[in-house]
N, C-alpha and C positions, 0 to 999 in steps of 0.2 A: 415422415415418421409420425405415428399417432401420438397425440398429446397424452401425458401421464396425469391421471386423475386419482387422487387419494381420497377415499370415502371413509369417514370416521364416525361410527355410531355403535353404541352398546347393544342395540336391538338387531338381532340376527335377521329377522324378517325384513327390516328396512334395508340392511346391507344387501341382501339377496335381491330385493326389488330394484334398487338403484343399480346394482351390478348388472342385472339382466338388461336394464334399459340402456346402459352405456357401453357394454362390451363390443357392440358392432362398430363403434366409431372411435373408441378411445382405449388406451392401455390403462386398465383400472386395477387399483389395489384396494382391498377392503380390510379395515382393522377395527378392533372392538374397543380401543381405549386411547386416551390422550397420550399416555406414556409411550405406547407402541407407535403412535402417529409421529411423535417427535423423533423416535429412533429411525423410522422409515424416511422421514423428511431429510435427516442428516445424511442418510446413505444414498437416497435416490433422487432427491430434489424434484418433487412432482411439479407439474406446470400449474396445477390448481388443487385446492383442498375443499372438499365438502365436509363440514364439521358440525356434528350434533351439539346442541347447547347443553342438554341435560344428560350428563353421564356421571356415574359414581366415581369416587376418589378424585379424579381430575376432570372437571367439567370443561365445556367448550371455551368458557371465558379464560380459564387458567391456561388451557392449551394454546389459545391464540396469543395470550400474553407472552408465553415463552417463545413462540414462533417469532413474534414481532421484536422480541428482545435480542434475537440472534441476527446479526447483520447479514449472514449468508442466507437465512431463511426469510427475512423480512419482506423481500419483494414478491414472494409467492402469494397470489390472490387467494383469499379465503371467503367462502360463501357459507353462511350458517344454515343448518337444517334445524327447524324448530316446529314443534307442535303447539307452541305457546305464542300466539300472535298479538299479545298485549303490547301497547305502545312503549311501556317502560323497557321491555325485553328488546324490542326492535331498536330503540335509541341506544341502549347499552351495547347491542351488537355492532352498530355502526361506529360508536365511540371507541370500541376496542380495536378497530382497524379492519373489520370485515368489509368486503366490497358490496355484499348483498346478503339477503336471506331468502330461503325458500321454505314454504310451509310443507309439512309432512301430513299425509303421504304425498310424495312429489308427483306432479303431473308430468308425463314424459315430454310433451311438447314444450312446456314452460322450462323444464330442466335443461333440455338441449339449447333452447334460446338463450337462457341466462349463461350457460357454460360458454357458448360460442361468443357471446357479447364480451364477457370478461377475459376470455383467452385472447381475443383480438385486441382488446384494449391493453392487456399486459404486454403483448408482442409489440404494439405500437409504442408504448411507454418505454420498453427496453430499447427499441431502435432509436427513439428520441434521446434517451440517456446516453447511448453509445455515441451518437452524433455530437452531443454537447461535450462529452468527455474528450472526444477526439479534437474538437475545436479548442477546448481549454488546454489540452496537452500541446497542441501546435503553437498556441500563443505563448505558453510557458517556455517551450523549447526555443522559439524565435527570440523571445526576450533574453533568455540565457545566452544564446549565440551572440546577440548584440553586446552583452556584457563581456563575453569572452574575447570579442574582437579587440577590446581595449588591452587584453593581456597577450595579444599576438598569437592566439591559439585558433583563430578562425572557426570557432564553434565546435572544435573537435571534442572538447571535454563535455560540453552541453549535450551532445548527441550520445555520448558513451556512459556518462555517470549513471543514468537510470538503468541501463542494461547490466552494468556491474553490480549496482546496488540490489537489483532484483535477484540476480544469481546468488549473491552472497546472502541476502536475506532468506531466500528459499532454503539454502543449505543450512543456515542457522536454525530455522524453524524445524527442518527435518531432523536435526541433531538434538533438538530439545533445548537449545540455548535461548534464553529470554522467555522461557515458558511462564505464562502468567503476566508478562510484560508486553509482548508483541504477538499479534495474530495475523492471519492472512489479510484482513481488512487494513490493518496498520501498515503492513508491507506495501500494499497498493498505494497508500498515501505517501509513504517514504519514496517510492519509485517516482511518483509524480512530483514530489518536492525536491528530489535530488538535483535537478538542473539549476536550482536557485542557490546552491551552496556558496558561490562566490559573488553573489549579487552586490555585496558591499563594495566591490572593486570599482563601481561607478563613481565612488567618492574619493578614489585614490589617484594621485597625479600620474599621468602617462610617463613622465620622466622616471618615476620609480618602477612602474609596472614593466616598462620596456628596457630598463637598464641592462646592458649586455655584460653583466658581471655581478659579483656579490654586492649586497646592499651594505651601506654603512650602518652603524648602530642607530643613528638618527633616522635613516630611511627605513630601517627595519621596524622601529617603533611606529612610524607612520603607517607602514604596511599592515601591522597588527590591527589597526583600527577598522579594517574592512569587515571584520567579524561583527563588531558592534554596529557599524553603519548598516550592514545587511539585516541584522536582527531588528533594528529600529524601523527600517523600511517595511519589513514583513509584518511587524506588529501593527503598523498603520494599515497595511493592506488587509490584514485579517480582521481588524476592527471594522473596516468598510464592507467586507464581504465575509461575514461570520459563517455562512453556509459552506464556504470552501475550507473544509477541515484539514486538507493537506497542508495548508499554510501554517498550521501549528507545528507540523513536523519540519516544514521548510525553515521556520524560525530557529528551531532547535539545531538543525544542521548548519545553517549559516553562522550561528554564534559559536557552536561547539565543535566544529570539525578540525580545529587546531588545538583542542584540549588534549592533553596526554594522560594516559592511564595512570602514570605515576605522579601526576600533579604538576609536571614541569611545563605544561603548555599555556596557552592564552585563549581568551582574554582574562579569565577569572581564576586560572590555576586549579580547576576542578580535577578531582581524582576518582578513579574507580567508578562505583555506582552513582556518584554525583553527576556524571556525564550521561545525558540521555542516550538510550540505546541507538537511536537514529544517528546521533552525532558520532558515536563510537564506530558504527558501521561505516559512515562516510569518511571518517578519519583514515581508515585503511584504504578505502576505494580511492580517495583523493591522492594519497601518496603513490599507490600503485599505478594509476593512470598517468600521473605527472611523470613518473619515472620512464614510462615506455613511449613518451611522446617528446618531440623536439620542443625546446623552450627558447626564449630569446637569448638566454645566457649559456645554453649548452645543447648538445645533441641528445637524442633519445638513447636509452640503454636497452640492451636486449632483455627479454622477459625473464631469463634465468637470473640475471643480475638484480633486476627489480624484485623478483621473488626473494632473493637473499636479503635484500635490505628490509623488506617487510618482516622476515623472520627475525632479523636482528632487533626489531622494535617490539618483540613480544614481551609484554609485561611492563614495558617502559612507555613507549608511544601508544601501543595498542592493547586492547583487552585480550589477554592470552587465549580465551575461549574462541574469540573471533579469528585469531591467527591460526589456531589449530584447525578450525573448519575450513579456512582459506587454504591451508596447506593440503588438507585431505582432498580438496576439489581443485587442486592446482591445474590439472589438465583442462578443466572446463573454462577456467579464467584465461588461460593462455590462448585457447581457441577463439576467444572473443575478439582478439586483436591480431592483425597480421604482424609477423616478426619484423622488427625494424633493425636498422643498422646499429651495431654496438656503438656506444658513445666513444668519442675519440679524445684522447689527451685530457681526460677529466679524472682526477683521482677520486676514489670512493669517499675519502674524508671530506673533500670539498662538496661532493654531490650530497652527502648526507646533511651537511650544514644547510645547503640551499633548499632541499626538499623539506626538511623538517623544520625549517625556520619560517615557513609560511609562504613560500613562492609558489 
């Protein structure tokens, strides 16, 4: 597939010249202004942008500033087109985030060489980033599986939380919930962070974690501490690796996934909007996944029963907007997990206590 090149210049003659030079090897779009360029970028995501510096209303520097400020557009390489080759302009071009600059009128051979060089570099960089991300995700999941083994779940939760959080997050974004609070980039971070939600259980005694029955009040108070232990651990990890921004969301989730929308949860009794959106999303995901899987103290319940318990928590345990979106997409969530045997000899009252009390 031909690479997509967006050429931005207010000079029609320049656009026609560059368009004629590139049409044989690339899929080329020609636009006359920075405003239109931004619109095209958001719709089509070109592989590279050739951007004129001197344009009326929105010049090249303001255009690239807005491109680089948008996480979705930031990776697109930009090459400046300029008829002004003074040192100050060139330095400013590179400082603004441009990969290179080409003098106008553009020589065809130089233009092709620069385009191919930066397209190949961008492809290599993307491949490298994907490899690093896959490695990081594998480490996160493996670590979370190790933690979950303490809780007798054999890594089941660690492998599933990200999938459920991704589906719920996408449905929330599509429904306009958390508009202005969460975006696609944030959701990506939340999905990566989700397996860390119970990391604090490394600091909880196995006697409590694996107890085959309800916890005593004293044991329950000890269990609550896993939220604070996890938050402290992730705070330290984030301080050591500040470039790993998903750890900010991991900390919110680890500390806040047992907070209740009505303020009755723990560790801090936060309510409503005091609870970070990532933690509110994970609160529902945590309960639903816990319900449909076997635990050390009970068997799994069928998805319909689990769904009913989530609905009962609307406005008390869970943000009602999240519950409504979850309900609207019920079939999608059910399809993520194989139907399991209905739980046996467990009364709903007892189950609600166990699930909602932090197990």
